[in-house]
N, C-alpha and C positions, 0 to 999 in steps of 0.2 A: 504494500500500500504506500503510495507516494505521499509526501508531505512537504510543506514549505517550512524551512528552518527560520528561526528568529534572527534578526539582525540587532547589533548593538550600536547605539548612538550616544556619544558623550553628552551628558546632561547634568544639571545641578538643580536640586529641589530646594527652594528658598522661601523663607518668610520675608515679606516686605510689608511694614505696617501691620494691618489686621487682615492681610491676605496671604495666600501661599500660591506658588506657581512653579512650573517646570521651565528652567532657563536653558537656552541653547545658544551656542555661537553659530552664526549663519554658515560658516565654513565647515562645520561639523555635520550639517544635515546632508542626507542623500542628495545627489546632484539635482534630481527632479524636484526636490522640495526647497531648493535654494532660491526659487522664484515664486511669486504669488500664483495660486491656482489650485486646481482640484487635488493634485498630489500632496501639496503642503497641507491643505485642510484635512485630507483623509489621514495623513500621518499624525497630526496633532489630535484629531478625534480619537485615534486608536491609543495614543500615548495616555490621554486623560481617561479613556474608558467610556467614550460616548459614540453613538447614542445608546443610552441604557433605559429600556422601558421600565426597569425596576426603580430607576431614579437613585441608584446607590453608587454607581461607577466602581463597582467591586473589581472589575478586570482592568483597572488602570490607575493612574496617579491622582485622579480627581478625588475630592472629598465630598461630593454630592451637595455642594452649596455654591452660590455664585462667587463667594470669596475664595474658593479653593479649586475652581474649574478654570484655571488660567494658564496661559503659555506666553513666553517671552523669547524673542529672537533678537540677538545683538550682533552688531558688526562694527568694525573700526569705521569711523565716520568718514564719508567722502566730502562732507561739507566743511568749508573753512571755519576756523574758530570753534570747532566741536570735536569731541573725543570719540563719541560712540553714537551710533544710530540704534534706536530702541523701537521695536515693533511689538505691539501687544495683541494677542488673540484671546478673546473671551469665548470659551468653548461651551456650547449649549450642553445641558445634561441629558435631556431626553430626545433631542432631535439632532440630525446630522448637519450641524451648522456651526461655523466659527465666525464670530462677529468681529470685524476689523474696524468698526466705525468710531471707536473712541480710545482713550487712554485708560490705564489703571494707575491712579495716583498713589495707592498704597505700594504696589510693586515698584513704582518709580524709586522708592527708597532703597531698593535692593540693586538697582541697575548700576549705580556707581561702584558698589562693592564688587559685584560680579565682574564688571568691566576691568577693574584694577587687577583682581585675582586671575583673570583670564588673559591678561596681556594685551588688552585692547586699548589701554591708556599708555602713552609714551612714558617711559621710566623717568625722563628728565622733568616731567610734570608732577612727580610724586615726592613729597618730603619724606625724610627718614622718620620724623615724628611731627605730629601736627595735623592740620586738616588738608586733605587733598580736594581740590576743586575740580569736579568732573563735569564737563560741558556735554549735556545730553541732547540729541536731536530726537524729539518724539515724532516718529514718522507717521503715526496714524492721523495726527491732527496738525502736523507741521509747526510745532512749537518747541521752544528751548526750555529745558529744565536744568538748573544748576544744583548739583548735589555736593554737599560739604561732608566728606567721608573721613572719619578719624583714622589716623595711621599711627601705629606704635611699632617701633623697631623695624620699619620698612614693610609692615604687613597691615592689612585691614584689621582694625579693632572692632570686634563684634560684641564683646561683653562690656557691661557697664551698669550704671545705676539709673538710667533713664527709664521711667515707667510710662507706659502707653495703655490707656484704658481699652480693653478688648483683647489685650495680650497678657498672658499669665505672668511671664517672667520679665524682669528688667533686662535691658541691653544697652548698647552704645547709641547715643543720639546721632541721628543724621538729619541735618537741616536741609530742606528743599526750598528752592526758589522757582516758582512757575512764572516765567517772564512773559509779559504781554499775553495773559491767559485767555483773553476773549477769542472765541472761535469765529471763523468767518461764516456768518449766518447766511442762509438762503431764503430768508423770510419775506414778509410783505413789504418791507422797507425800513428805513431808519438805520440806526447804527448796527454794526455786526454783533455787538454784545446783546442788544435787545432787538431781535429780528422783526418785531412788529413796530418798533419805534416807541413803545410805551413801557413805562416802569411797572404798570399794573394793567392787565387786560381783563375784560369780561369773557371768560371761556365757557362756551355752551357745550355741555356734556350730556348727551342723551341718557335719560334714566337717572341722572344725578341732579341736573339743573345748571344754572349759570353761576360759575364760581369766579371769584376774584383770583387772578393768577399772575405771578411774575414769571415771565418766560425769558431765560437768560442763557447765553452761550459764553460760559467762562469756566475753564477747567474741563467741563463736559456740559453739553446741553441739558438744562434742568428746568423742570416745571415746579414752581413752588405754589402751594395753596395753603389757606389757613386751616389748622386742625379743626377748629370749632365748626367751620362750614361743612365739614364732612362727618361730623359726629364724634370727633376724637378730642383728646386733651393735649396731645403732644408728649405724653409721658408713657405711651404704650411700649411694651416689650414684644419680642418676636411672636410669641404664641397668640397674642391678642389679634394679630393681623394674619399671620401665616396659617392659623388654624381656622380661618373664616373664608371659605370659597367665595362668598358674595362680596366680601371686602376686596379680595384679590382681583376679582372681575371688575369691580368699580375702579380700582387703581389702574388697571390695564386700559380701561375705557378712557380715563382721564389722560393717561400717557399717550394713547393713540391720537386723541383729538388735539392734545397739546403739540404733538409732533407735527400734525397737519398744519396747525396754526403757525408753527415756527418755520414751516417750509422745509422740514427735514424729510418729509414724505409727500407724495402727490396724491395718494389715495389711502384711505383708512386701512385697507387690506395689507398695505406694505409694512405696517407696524409690527406684524408678526415675524417679519424677516429682518427686523432691526431691533433686537432685544436689548442690546447693551446701551443704546441711546434712543431717546433722551431718558434721563432719570426723572422720577416724580418724588417729591418730598412735601411734608407738611410741617408747618411751623406754629409755635405758640409762645406766649410770654413765659418768662422763667417760673417754674413750679417745682415744689419739692417732689421727689420720687425716689424709688429704690431701683438701682441698676440691676442688670441681670446677674451680677456677681454677688448681690446682696448688699453692696456698698450704697449708703444713702447719698443722694445728691441734693444739696440744699439750693433753693431758689437764689439765695444770696451769692452762690458761687458761680452762677452762670448768667448770661445775658438773654438767652432764649433757649427753647427746646426745639429740636429738629429730629424728625424721623424720615428716613429715605428708603425707597425700594430699589433693589437691583435684581435684574433678571426675573422679575415677577414676584419677588419675596422681600419682606422687610429685612433690611441689613442688620446684622448683629451689632454693628458699631456705626461707622460712617465711611463711605467710600472716600478715598483721598481726593479724587477729582470733584466729587460733590462738595467736599469741604472747601475747595477752592471757590466753587460757585457760591457757597454760603458766605465765605469771607468777602467775596467781591460784592455780592448783593447787599450785605450788611453795611458796606462802606458807602453805599449810594442812597442818600436820603429819599424816602418815598417808596422803596420796594417793600414787599410784604415781609421779607426777612429783616430789613432795617426797622420797620414799624413794630414787629414782634419784639425786637431788642430794645424798644423804647424810642426809636427815631433819632434824628440828629446825625451829626458827622462823627465817624469813628474810624480808626485805623486798624483795629483788631476786635475780635469777638470771641468769647468762650461760650460754646453751646453744649447743651446736654443731649446725649444720644443713648441708645439702649444699654451700652456697656459702661457709660460714665460721661466724661467731658473731654473736649478738645478745643484748643485755642488755635485760631488761624488769623493771620494778618493780611491786609491788602492795602495797596496804595492806589486810590482812585482820584481822578480829576475830570473836570468837564472842559472839553475843547470844542468851540464852535457849536455849543448846544448838545454835543454828544459825549457820553461818558466813556472814558478809557481807564484801563487799569494797567499800570506798568509792571506790577508783580504781585503775587500772592506768596506768602511764606508760612510754612508749618514744619514742625519737627515730627519725625517718625523714627523707626529703628528697623534693622534688618539682620538676618542671620542665615547662614548656610545650614540647612538641616541634613542634607545628604548629597553626596556627589559621586559620580562614577559614570555608569551607562544606564540608559533606559532601553528595554528590549521590546520590540514589536515584531509580529509576523512579517516576513519578507514580502508578502503579497498584500499588505494592509494599505498600500498607497500606490 
């Protein structure tokens, strides 16, 4: 009986922020997978263990959540003044689909570390001790990210005392700067950051009603609505949303109609094939609650509460790219995020999410009537969990 042997591909399994993913160097992929296309998608699906009708990804590296069904491909950058090109693939769990439409802000925290350890950053740019500045080209959205990676005795420092809510153990702090994070929108008009030209829109959602919404392209396209308008407090944990099929259907309807209004899709039916973007989130004024770890979060510690959905489920913490959108929107007076935080001008915001709190800063200014953001800043951490080879059947791609 004939059979197809497995092949080995060099790979590293890393945590970045509150996500995990399989990291590859472009040069290590099979030749047919070194270019975009069906072969590459098929390979990554098999690596992660999708599509899995059981929703568990038992036969792959995925962890059966949007936070752990991720892949990254890195290459030495061809762009001037950049060190590494970073391509992110969000792998669907139950369908044969890899979404390349956006970035992963959490895994961005691991890109610099992996690039240094993999020889993708020129040695003369690395200190023996101190912070290495890694200039990352985020290929999905065409943006620059600067990672400040700690180096000790010539090697990436991964351990430390920086604590990140949503991650069990402390690690070394990695500061990220998302430069000019507003995406180039394709919406009705106005600035690229606000594709409709409005800070707040009336979004008609069939079966839900007309919702006030801030539609923003910064970090990742995001639809913000008020928690109270959809029957929530903004202090909900995962089970309150993810165990409610009607709620999930409502959020997907909001997401689809928001995507249409933002110009990201041309027909509602296209939303199903664009799962990674846009995100949908709901905001509320600061309120006391207990995080998923059992840790109390006091209203006095935060500026507002935010809950966000990723790949159709409430995120256990906060997506890094959505945090950029939160920080950006908070810095612009009049958005729903800014109003939930008390209004006015601000350069940083600390928000409550299901796992605890997160601080993000943003520098916003108005030019010729349009808002621009020069950078958003946040701290994450990253760690190599396992490295070696990942195996897949030779006929998987």
